[in-house]
C-alpha positions as CSV (number, residue, x, y, z in Angstrom):
1,M,118.8,99.8,153.4
2,A,116.5,102.0,151.5
3,E,115.0,100.7,148.3
4,T,115.2,102.8,145.1
5,P,112.5,102.7,142.4
6,A,113.4,102.3,138.8
7,A,113.0,105.2,136.4
8,D,109.9,103.7,134.8
9,G,108.0,103.8,138.1
10,S,107.6,100.0,138.1
11,G,108.9,99.6,141.6
12,R,111.8,97.5,140.4
13,S,115.0,98.5,142.2
14,E,118.5,99.0,141.1
15,G,121.3,96.9,142.6
16,V,123.2,93.7,142.4
17,G,122.1,91.8,145.5
18,R,118.7,90.8,146.9
19,T,116.9,91.0,150.2
20,E,115.0,88.1,151.5
21,S,112.3,90.3,153.0
22,T,111.2,92.1,149.9
23,G,112.9,90.2,147.0
24,R,113.9,93.5,145.5
25,V,117.4,94.5,144.4
26,E,119.4,96.8,146.7
27,S,121.8,99.3,145.3
28,T,124.2,99.0,148.2
29,E,124.6,95.2,148.3
30,R,127.7,93.5,146.8
31,T,128.6,89.9,146.3
32,A,131.9,88.4,147.4
33,S,132.7,87.5,143.8
34,A,132.4,91.1,142.7
35,E,135.3,92.1,144.9
36,S,137.6,89.7,143.3
37,T,136.6,90.0,139.7
38,E,137.7,92.7,137.3
39,R,135.3,95.4,136.0
40,A,134.4,95.3,132.3
41,E,132.3,97.8,130.3
42,Y,130.4,97.2,127.1
43,E,128.8,99.9,124.9
44,G,125.6,99.7,122.8
45,V,122.4,101.6,122.0
46,G,120.3,102.4,125.0
47,V,116.5,102.0,125.1
48,G,114.9,104.1,127.8
49,T,116.5,106.1,130.6
50,A,116.5,103.8,133.6
51,A,119.6,102.4,135.3
52,V,119.2,99.0,136.8
53,A,121.5,96.3,138.2
54,G,121.3,92.7,138.9
55,P,122.7,89.2,138.1
56,V,123.0,88.0,134.5
57,A,120.8,85.2,133.2
58,R,121.6,84.1,129.7
59,M,119.0,83.1,127.1
60,G,118.3,79.4,126.6
61,Q,120.3,77.9,123.7
62,A,118.8,76.6,120.5
63,P,118.9,72.8,120.0
64,P,122.0,71.4,118.2
65,E,121.9,70.8,114.5
66,P,120.1,67.5,113.8
67,P,122.4,64.8,112.5
68,D,122.1,64.0,108.8
69,T,121.3,60.3,109.3
70,P,118.6,58.1,107.7
71,A,115.1,58.7,109.1
72,A,113.8,56.5,111.9
73,G,110.4,56.3,110.3
74,D,109.0,56.1,106.8
75,A,108.6,59.3,104.7
76,D,104.9,59.8,105.4
77,D,105.5,59.6,109.2
78,E,108.5,62.0,109.1
79,R,106.6,64.5,106.9
80,A,103.6,64.4,109.3
81,K,105.9,64.8,112.3
82,A,107.6,67.8,110.7
83,F,104.3,69.4,109.7
84,A,103.0,68.8,113.2
85,A,106.1,70.5,114.7
86,L,105.6,73.6,112.4
87,A,101.9,73.8,113.3
88,A,102.7,73.6,117.0
89,V,105.2,76.4,116.6
90,A,102.6,78.6,114.7
91,A,100.0,77.9,117.4
92,D,102.4,78.7,120.1
93,L,103.4,82.0,118.4
94,R,99.7,83.0,118.0
95,A,99.0,82.2,121.7
96,R,101.9,84.3,122.8
97,G,100.7,87.1,120.5
98,A,97.1,86.9,121.8
99,A,98.5,87.2,125.4
100,A,100.7,90.2,124.6
101,G,98.4,92.1,122.3
102,G,99.3,95.4,120.4
103,D,102.2,95.5,118.1
104,T,103.6,92.3,119.6
105,A,100.6,90.4,118.4
106,D,101.2,91.7,114.8
107,V,104.9,90.7,114.9
108,L,104.1,87.2,116.2
109,E,101.3,86.7,113.7
110,A,103.8,87.4,110.9
111,Q,106.1,84.8,112.4
112,A,103.3,82.3,112.6
113,M,102.6,82.8,108.9
114,M,106.2,82.1,108.1
115,A,106.0,78.8,110.0
116,E,103.0,78.0,107.8
117,D,104.5,79.2,104.5
118,P,103.6,76.7,101.7
119,S,107.0,77.1,100.0
120,L,108.8,76.0,103.2
121,A,106.3,73.1,103.6
122,E,107.1,71.9,100.1
123,G,110.8,72.0,100.9
124,V,110.2,69.9,104.1
125,A,108.1,67.4,102.2
126,A,110.7,67.0,99.5
127,R,113.4,66.3,102.0
128,T,111.4,63.8,104.0
129,A,110.5,62.1,100.7
130,D,114.3,61.7,100.1
131,G,114.7,59.9,103.4
132,K,115.5,62.8,105.8
133,G,114.2,62.8,109.3
134,A,111.6,65.4,110.3
135,A,114.1,67.5,112.3
136,R,116.8,67.4,109.6
137,A,114.3,68.2,106.9
138,I,113.1,71.3,108.8
139,H,116.7,72.4,109.5
140,E,117.9,72.1,105.9
141,T,114.8,73.8,104.4
142,F,115.0,76.8,106.7
143,A,118.8,77.0,106.3
144,E,118.3,77.2,102.5
145,Y,115.8,80.0,102.8
146,R,117.9,81.8,105.3
147,E,120.9,81.7,102.9
148,V,118.7,83.1,100.1
149,L,117.2,85.9,102.1
150,G,120.5,86.8,103.7
151,G,122.0,87.4,100.3
152,L,119.3,89.7,99.0
153,G,120.9,92.8,100.7
154,D,117.5,94.5,101.4
155,Y,114.6,94.4,103.8
156,M,114.1,90.6,103.3
157,A,117.4,90.0,105.0
158,G,115.8,91.1,108.2
159,R,113.7,87.9,108.1
160,V,116.8,85.7,108.5
161,A,116.7,85.9,112.3
162,D,113.0,85.2,112.4
163,L,113.4,82.1,110.2
164,G,116.2,80.9,112.4
165,D,114.1,81.3,115.5
166,I,111.2,79.4,113.9
167,A,113.5,76.6,112.8
168,A,115.0,76.2,116.2
169,R,111.6,76.0,117.8
170,A,110.3,73.5,115.3
171,V,113.4,71.3,115.5
172,A,113.1,71.3,119.3
173,V,109.4,70.1,119.0
174,A,110.3,67.5,116.5
175,T,113.1,66.1,118.7
176,G,111.2,66.3,121.9
177,V,113.3,68.9,123.7
178,P,112.2,72.2,125.2
179,M,112.0,75.1,122.9
180,P,114.8,77.7,123.2
181,G,113.7,80.6,125.3
182,L,113.8,82.5,128.5
183,P,115.7,81.1,131.5
184,P,113.6,79.5,134.3
185,N,114.8,81.9,137.0
186,E,112.4,82.8,139.8
187,D,114.4,85.8,141.0
188,P,114.9,89.1,139.1
189,Y,117.7,89.1,136.6
190,I,119.3,90.9,133.6
191,L,118.5,89.0,130.5
192,V,121.5,88.6,128.2
193,A,121.2,87.2,124.7
194,E,122.7,87.4,121.2
195,D,119.4,88.8,120.1
196,L,115.8,88.3,121.2
197,A,113.1,86.7,119.0
198,P,109.7,88.5,119.2
199,A,108.2,85.3,120.6
200,D,110.5,85.5,123.6
201,T,110.1,89.2,124.1
202,A,106.3,88.8,124.2
203,L,106.5,86.6,127.3
204,L,108.9,88.7,129.4
205,D,107.7,89.1,133.0
206,K,108.5,92.7,133.9
207,N,108.6,91.6,137.6
208,L,111.5,89.3,136.8
209,V,113.4,90.9,133.9
210,L,115.0,94.0,135.1
211,A,116.7,94.9,131.8
212,L,117.5,93.4,128.4
213,V,121.0,93.3,126.9
214,T,121.7,91.9,123.4
215,A,124.9,91.6,121.4
216,E,123.2,92.4,118.2
217,G,120.4,94.7,117.0
218,G,120.0,98.5,116.8
219,P,117.5,101.1,117.9
220,T,114.9,99.9,115.3
221,S,115.3,96.2,115.9
222,H,112.4,94.1,117.2
223,T,114.0,93.9,120.6
224,A,114.4,97.6,120.9
225,I,110.9,98.4,119.7
226,L,109.2,95.8,121.9
227,A,111.3,96.6,125.0
228,R,110.4,100.3,124.7
229,A,106.7,99.4,124.3
230,M,106.9,97.2,127.4
231,G,108.8,99.8,129.4
232,I,111.8,97.6,130.0
233,P,115.2,99.3,129.9
234,A,117.6,97.8,127.4
235,V,121.0,98.1,125.8
236,V,121.2,96.5,122.3
237,G,124.1,96.0,119.9
238,A,126.5,95.7,122.8
239,A,129.4,93.7,121.3
240,G,131.1,91.3,123.7
241,V,128.3,90.9,126.2
242,L,128.0,87.2,125.4
243,A,131.2,86.7,127.4
244,L,129.1,87.4,130.6
245,T,128.2,84.4,132.5
246,D,125.2,83.5,134.6
247,G,125.2,85.3,137.9
248,T,127.6,88.1,137.0
249,P,126.5,91.3,138.6
250,V,126.0,94.1,136.0
251,L,124.8,97.6,135.9
252,V,122.7,98.4,132.8
253,D,122.5,102.1,132.1
254,A,120.0,102.6,129.3
255,A,120.5,106.4,129.2
256,E,124.2,106.0,128.6
257,G,123.9,102.8,126.5
258,T,126.4,101.0,128.7
259,V,126.6,97.6,130.5
260,V,129.2,97.4,133.3
261,A,130.2,94.1,134.9
262,Y,131.1,94.3,138.6
263,P,130.4,98.0,138.9
264,D,131.8,99.9,141.9
265,D,129.8,101.7,144.6
266,D,130.3,105.1,143.0
267,E,129.0,104.0,139.7
268,L,126.0,102.4,141.3
269,G,125.3,105.4,143.4
270,A,125.5,107.9,140.5
271,A,123.3,105.7,138.3
272,V,120.7,105.2,140.9
273,A,120.6,108.9,141.8
274,R,120.0,109.9,138.2
275,S,117.5,107.2,137.7
276,V,115.5,108.2,140.8
277,A,115.5,111.8,139.6
278,S,114.3,110.8,136.2
279,A,111.5,108.7,137.8
280,A,110.4,111.7,139.9
281,A,110.3,113.9,136.8
282,A,108.3,111.4,134.9
283,T,105.3,112.0,137.1
284,L,104.6,115.2,135.3
285,S,101.4,115.4,133.3
286,G,99.7,117.7,130.8
287,P,100.7,118.9,127.3
288,G,104.3,118.6,126.2
289,R,106.4,121.8,126.5
290,T,109.9,122.9,127.2
291,G,110.8,124.5,130.5
292,D,110.2,128.0,129.1
293,G,106.9,127.1,127.5
294,Q,107.6,126.1,123.9
295,A,104.7,123.7,123.0
296,V,105.8,120.3,121.7
297,K,102.9,118.0,121.0
298,L,103.4,114.5,122.4
299,L,101.6,112.0,120.3
300,A,101.3,108.2,120.1
301,N,102.2,105.7,117.4
302,I,99.4,103.1,117.1
303,G,98.4,100.3,114.8
304,G,94.7,100.2,115.4
305,A,91.9,100.7,118.0
306,A,93.4,98.1,120.4
307,D,96.3,100.5,121.0
308,V,94.2,103.5,121.8
309,P,93.6,102.8,125.6
310,A,97.4,102.8,126.3
311,A,97.8,106.0,124.3
312,L,95.1,107.8,126.3
313,A,96.4,106.4,129.6
314,A,99.8,107.8,128.8
315,G,98.4,111.3,128.2
316,A,99.0,111.3,124.5
317,E,97.7,114.5,122.9
318,G,96.7,112.6,119.8
319,V,98.2,110.2,117.3
320,G,101.2,111.1,115.2
321,L,101.3,107.8,113.3
322,F,98.3,105.6,112.7
323,R,99.7,102.6,110.8
324,T,97.0,101.2,108.6
325,E,98.8,98.1,107.3
326,F,97.0,95.9,109.8
327,L,94.0,96.0,107.5
328,Y,95.9,94.8,104.5
329,L,98.7,92.4,105.5
330,G,97.9,88.7,105.1
331,A,94.8,89.4,102.9
332,E,94.3,88.2,99.4
333,E,92.0,91.1,98.6
334,P,92.1,94.7,99.7
335,P,89.7,95.5,102.6
336,T,86.4,96.9,101.6
337,F,85.4,100.5,101.9
338,E,83.0,99.7,104.7
339,A,85.5,97.7,106.6
340,Q,88.0,100.5,106.4
341,V,85.5,103.1,107.6
342,R,84.7,101.0,110.7
343,A,88.3,100.5,111.5
344,Y,89.3,104.2,111.2
345,R,86.2,105.5,112.9
346,A,87.0,103.3,116.0
347,V,90.2,105.2,116.4
348,F,88.9,108.7,115.5
349,E,86.0,108.5,117.9
350,A,88.3,107.6,120.9
351,F,89.9,111.1,120.8
352,G,88.2,114.3,121.9
353,E,87.5,117.4,119.9
354,G,90.6,119.0,118.4
355,A,92.9,116.0,119.1
356,R,95.2,115.4,116.1
357,V,95.1,111.9,114.5
358,V,97.6,111.5,111.7
359,V,96.8,108.6,109.4
360,R,99.6,107.1,107.2
361,T,98.3,105.7,104.0
362,L,99.2,102.2,103.1
363,D,103.0,101.6,103.0
364,A,103.1,98.7,100.5
365,G,106.2,97.1,99.0
366,A,109.6,96.2,100.4
367,D,109.0,94.0,103.5
368,K,105.2,94.3,103.0
369,P,104.4,92.7,99.7
370,L,100.7,92.5,98.9
371,P,99.1,90.3,96.2
372,F,96.6,93.0,95.2
373,V,99.3,95.7,94.8
374,P,101.5,94.0,92.1
375,L,105.0,95.6,91.9
376,G,106.8,93.2,89.5
377,E,110.2,91.6,90.1
378,E,112.6,93.8,92.1
379,P,116.3,93.0,92.7
380,N,116.3,95.4,95.7
381,P,112.8,96.1,97.1
382,A,114.0,98.4,99.8
383,L,115.1,100.8,97.0
384,G,112.2,99.8,94.8
385,V,108.6,100.6,94.3
386,R,107.3,101.1,97.8
387,G,105.1,103.6,99.7
388,L,103.5,106.2,97.5
389,R,105.5,105.0,94.5
390,A,103.5,101.8,94.6
391,F,100.3,103.7,93.6
392,R,101.8,106.3,91.3
393,A,104.0,103.9,89.2
394,F,102.8,101.6,86.4
395,D,100.5,104.3,84.9
396,G,98.5,104.3,88.1
397,R,97.4,100.6,87.9
398,N,97.3,100.3,91.7
399,E,95.9,103.8,92.3
400,A,92.4,102.5,93.1
401,V,93.6,100.9,96.3
402,L,94.9,104.2,97.6
403,R,91.8,106.1,96.3
404,T,89.5,103.7,98.2
405,Q,91.6,104.2,101.4
406,L,91.4,108.0,101.1
407,L,87.7,107.9,100.6
408,A,87.2,105.7,103.6
409,I,89.3,108.0,105.8
410,R,87.2,111.0,104.6
411,E,84.0,109.1,105.4
412,A,85.2,108.1,108.9
413,A,86.5,111.6,109.7
414,G,83.3,113.3,108.7
415,T,81.4,112.1,111.7
416,E,84.0,112.4,114.5
417,A,85.4,115.2,116.6
418,A,89.1,114.3,116.1
419,E,91.2,116.5,113.8
420,V,92.1,113.9,111.1
421,W,95.3,114.5,109.1
422,V,96.6,112.2,106.3
423,M,100.2,111.7,105.1
424,A,101.8,109.6,102.4
425,P,104.9,107.5,103.0
426,M,108.1,107.5,100.9
427,V,107.8,110.9,99.2
428,D,111.0,112.0,97.5
429,E,110.3,115.3,95.8
430,A,107.7,118.1,95.3
431,P,105.9,116.6,92.2
432,E,105.1,113.4,94.2
433,A,103.8,115.5,97.1
434,E,101.6,117.5,94.7
435,W,100.3,114.3,93.1
436,F,99.2,113.1,96.5
437,C,97.6,116.4,97.3
438,D,95.6,116.2,94.0
439,L,94.3,112.8,94.8
440,A,93.5,113.7,98.4
441,A,91.6,116.7,97.3
442,A,89.7,114.7,94.8
443,C,88.7,112.4,97.6
444,G,87.3,115.3,99.7
445,L,90.2,115.6,102.2
446,D,91.1,119.0,103.6
447,V,94.2,120.0,101.5
448,A,93.6,123.7,101.8
449,G,93.4,123.4,105.6
450,G,96.9,121.9,105.8
451,R,95.8,118.5,106.9
452,V,97.4,116.6,104.0
453,G,101.1,116.0,104.3
454,I,104.0,113.7,103.6
455,M,106.6,111.6,105.4
456,V,110.3,112.6,105.1
457,E,112.1,109.3,105.0
458,T,114.8,109.9,102.4
459,P,117.7,112.3,102.2
460,S,116.2,113.8,99.0
461,A,113.0,114.7,100.8
462,A,114.8,116.3,103.7
463,L,117.1,118.3,101.5
464,T,114.2,119.5,99.3
465,A,111.7,120.0,102.1
466,G,111.6,123.7,101.3
467,A,110.3,123.1,97.8
468,I,107.8,120.4,99.0
469,L,106.4,122.6,101.8
470,A,106.2,125.6,99.5
471,G,103.4,123.9,97.7
472,R,100.1,122.6,99.0
473,T,101.7,120.1,101.3
474,G,100.4,121.0,104.8
475,F,103.0,119.3,107.1
476,A,105.9,116.9,107.2
477,S,106.5,114.0,109.5
478,I,110.0,112.6,109.7
479,G,110.3,108.8,109.8
480,T,113.7,108.5,111.4
481,N,113.9,104.7,111.0
482,D,114.0,104.8,107.2
483,L,115.8,108.1,107.1
484,T,118.6,106.6,109.1
485,Q,118.9,103.5,107.0
486,Y,118.9,105.4,103.7
487,T,121.4,108.0,105.0
488,M,123.8,105.4,106.4
489,A,123.2,102.8,103.6
490,A,122.5,100.3,106.3
491,D,119.4,98.0,106.2
492,R,117.5,98.7,109.4
493,M,116.4,95.1,109.6
494,L,120.0,93.7,109.5
495,G,121.2,93.2,113.0
496,A,124.9,93.1,111.9
497,L,124.6,96.8,110.9
498,G,122.9,97.8,114.1
499,T,125.6,100.2,115.1
500,L,125.0,102.2,111.9
501,Q,121.2,102.3,112.4
502,D,121.5,105.1,114.9
503,P,119.5,108.3,114.5
504,W,122.0,110.1,116.6
505,H,124.4,110.1,113.7
506,P,125.3,113.8,112.8
507,A,124.4,113.2,109.2
508,V,120.9,112.1,110.1
509,L,120.6,115.0,112.6
510,R,121.6,117.5,109.9
511,L,119.0,116.2,107.5
512,I,116.3,116.5,110.2
513,G,117.5,120.0,110.8
514,A,117.1,120.8,107.1
515,A,113.5,119.7,107.2
516,G,112.9,121.5,110.5
517,S,114.3,124.8,109.0
518,A,112.1,124.3,105.9
519,G,109.0,123.9,108.1
520,S,109.8,127.0,110.1
521,A,110.4,129.1,106.9
522,A,107.1,127.9,105.4
523,G,105.1,128.2,108.6
524,K,104.2,124.6,108.4
525,P,104.6,122.0,111.2
526,V,107.3,119.4,111.1
527,G,107.2,116.4,113.5
528,V,109.0,113.1,114.1
529,C,107.3,109.7,114.2
530,G,110.2,107.3,114.2
531,E,111.8,105.5,117.2
532,A,114.0,108.5,117.7
533,A,111.1,110.5,119.2
534,A,111.0,108.0,122.2
535,D,114.6,108.8,123.3
536,P,114.2,111.5,125.9
537,L,117.6,113.1,125.3
538,L,117.3,112.9,121.5
539,A,113.8,114.4,121.8
540,C,115.3,117.6,123.2
541,V,117.8,117.7,120.3
542,L,114.9,117.2,117.8
543,V,113.1,120.2,119.3
544,G,116.3,122.2,118.9
545,L,116.3,121.2,115.2
546,G,112.8,122.7,114.7
547,V,110.6,119.7,115.3
548,R,107.4,120.6,117.1
549,S,105.6,117.3,117.5
550,L,107.0,113.9,118.7
551,S,105.1,110.6,118.2
552,M,106.2,107.5,120.0
553,A,105.2,104.3,121.8
554,P,102.8,105.4,124.6
555,S,105.2,104.0,127.3
556,A,107.8,106.5,126.3
557,I,105.7,109.6,126.6
558,A,106.2,110.3,130.3
559,E,110.0,110.2,130.1
560,V,110.0,112.5,127.0
561,R,107.6,114.9,128.7
562,A,109.9,115.1,131.7
563,A,113.0,115.6,129.7
564,L,111.5,118.5,127.7
565,A,110.3,120.2,130.9
566,T,113.8,120.4,132.3
567,R,115.3,122.3,129.4
568,T,114.5,125.6,127.7
569,L,114.2,126.0,123.9
570,A,117.6,127.8,123.8
571,E,119.2,124.8,125.6
572,C,117.6,122.4,123.1
573,V,119.0,124.5,120.3
574,A,122.5,124.4,121.9
575,M,122.3,120.6,122.4
576,A,121.3,120.2,118.7
577,E,124.2,122.4,117.6
578,R,126.7,120.4,119.6
579,A,125.3,117.1,118.4
580,C,125.4,118.1,114.8
581,G,129.0,119.2,115.1
582,A,130.1,115.8,116.3
583,A,131.8,113.1,114.1
584,T,129.9,110.0,115.2
585,A,126.6,109.0,116.7
586,R,128.2,108.2,120.1
587,E,130.0,111.5,120.2
588,A,126.8,113.3,119.2
589,R,125.0,111.8,122.2
590,R,127.8,112.6,124.6
591,A,128.0,116.2,123.3
592,A,124.3,116.7,123.8
593,A,124.4,115.1,127.2
594,E,127.1,117.5,128.3
């Protein structure tokens, strides 16, 4: 039987059985149980374009809730035991992060810092002093904080799942049982879980994990983002998949966003044929363009110099989103001018002459509070003083932090061949954009040359993009993650609302179209730098809406390049019109695919 490569070119095969000679999955093999068990289909949000099949392996369960009984040891011993468990979890998270690198390391470092949070330590100490055992003290303290954060109704609610994962790991250490995590399978499998913690995603073995399936989450969840970065197909937010048992053969079709238990031969054959065709097309190289030659720059999202090699290897034409928060998060004082110049220069010098590198200025506030950018008390930080607002509000008391960053970018850009652009996050209207242009010009950046722009992340910015781009603003970059959450009134960090956090929703697409049309009218470029850019089918729709640059995780560039090359600009426009005329996100995707 012939083996069929996965669409990501990894050599993993689609199928439900295995061969002893190669250990790869074969698309034509079936198990005896498949013939006597009913087919079931689950729908979610797909990540990637590959179709893979294999047996289900479920995520290891968290330890049971520790009993509320008197502690076995004295208070000092139990406190020390609890602190040691939390320290072990923090160390384990950092080790996983160091092994994974890139964005994953940043995510796990944030989790490690949660495990070491002084407020949580105080809660644990107080409970052990009251006679609680180490495991129970950890459980109660984290449960209290999870309840508080879950009720905030904003970005901080997204930390609930992270706290739960940390607590489960610490309780496991304190009680002497294995940490919850990946199954110990030695053969390839489809991993099924309620959701995946970043710590578990970081250790996925791509030779074993054929695909990820989760019951919760959306296209901007940690699972989706990290799966895309690792090139593993996934379907997230697929309600009901927890009913699948270990060993159940399933077909995971990331392009369709479906999970089929006990698929028939016709389904397997069709999925494999499409996946193989996609894999062949993904071998294309060169600049991004449609089939009839419309240029579409394919850029990379990066968080620092460590991410540059992957971007270059993927054939990125530059950087569409250089996140600079890595310099600021976890610090008590802002980074110095000199430290910033070194960090920015390390990225700028890696790209050749004329390559575009778009730097996003510090996006402070909301889920990224910083002690040196005081914002006061906010009942709803996601709708509060964040992004550019953090430096313009309070009579400019925080402006010096942004001014230093802009001066450092100018200094670093002055010695390198890359074409450095700068954009401000969370701009709502023309006066804010003009304020940013004033400050950028004062810092020596090229406003007149069109290299100072803004991010479109709110409906107001999309609907007034014409007025914004009619001024000195040189370009706009659409952040689809935030634009979707604000359009749908659905916190993008809250897994329970994952089905609403879908950039395919016609309301979101129409807003993107409004910004794209404004850019065309003003003769100024409009791009997308959210997760939507990494969806090959949606990328074609975005081009049809007037977007002319797409920035994404490097691992997604090949598939997006291939998808664009198979369609003309007119076809992309037709796809966009059909999608915008749909009623729901799922109908929009189907309309575009047809």
